[in-house]
C-alpha positions in Angstrom: 8.7 11.5 -13.1 6.7 14.9 -13.2 3.7 12.9 -14.3 3.9 10.7 -11.2 4.2 13.8 -8.9 1.1 15.2 -10.4 -0.8 11.9 -10.1 0.1 11.7 -6.4 -1.1 15.2 -5.7 -4.2 14.6 -7.7 -4.6 11.5 -5.5 -4.3 13.4 -2.3 -6.7 16.1 -3.5 -9.3 13.6 -4.9 -9.0 11.6 -1.6 -9.6 14.6 0.5 -12.9 15.0 -1.3 -13.7 11.4 -0.5 -12.9 11.8 3.2 -15.2 14.8 3.3 -18.1 12.8 1.7 -18.3 14.5 -1.6 -17.1 11.5 -3.8 -16.5 7.9 -3.1 -13.1 6.3 -2.4 -13.4 4.4 -5.7 -14.1 7.7 -7.5 -11.0 9.1 -6.0 -8.9 6.3 -7.0 -10.2 6.5 -10.6 -9.5 10.3 -10.7 -6.0 9.8 -9.4 -4.9 7.3 -11.9 -2.7 5.7 -9.4 -2.0 2.0 -8.8 -3.6 0.6 -5.6 -0.5 0.7 -3.4 0.3 4.4 -4.4 -3.3 5.4 -4.1 -3.4 4.1 -0.5 -0.4 6.3 0.3 -2.2 9.3 -1.1 -5.5 8.3 0.7 -3.7 8.1 4.0 -2.1 11.5 3.5 -5.6 12.9 2.6 -7.0 11.3 5.8 -4.4 13.2 8.0 -5.2 16.5 6.2 -8.9 16.0 6.5 -8.7 15.2 10.2 -6.6 18.4 10.8 -9.0 20.5 8.7 -12.2 19.3 10.1 -11.2 19.6 13.7 -10.0 23.2 13.3 -11.9 26.2 14.4 -12.4 29.1 12.0 -11.4 29.2 8.3 -11.2 25.5 7.2 -10.4 26.5 3.6 -7.3 28.3 4.9 -6.3 25.3 7.0 -6.8 23.0 4.0 -4.7 25.3 1.7 -1.9 25.4 4.3 -1.8 21.6 4.6 -2.1 20.9 0.9 0.7 23.4 0.2 2.9 21.5 2.6 2.1 18.2 0.7 3.1 20.0 -2.6 6.4 21.2 -1.1 7.2 17.7 0.3 6.4 16.0 -3.0 8.6 18.4 -4.9 11.5 18.2 -2.3 11.4 14.4 -2.5 11.9 14.6 -6.2 14.7 17.3 -6.1 12.8 20.2 -7.4 10.7 23.3 -6.8 7.3 24.1 -8.0 8.1 27.7 -8.7 11.8 28.2 -9.9 
């Protein structure tokens, strides 16, 4: 189960880089190691994060970290755990 959580988060992170033009969608899918259906979920999450980050004023990195941290918390909560115990 923990492996799948990490794969999902890896998929979101890699997909964010695809949305910002640094890598291709195919590269992001390969990096994630997810099956097509699961990768598409991660890719959609990354699209929402990317849109919020790219349209913000000021420190885009801070905005990215805030949104990615929320994704980490959500994934951990859905699987009944905390990243830091």
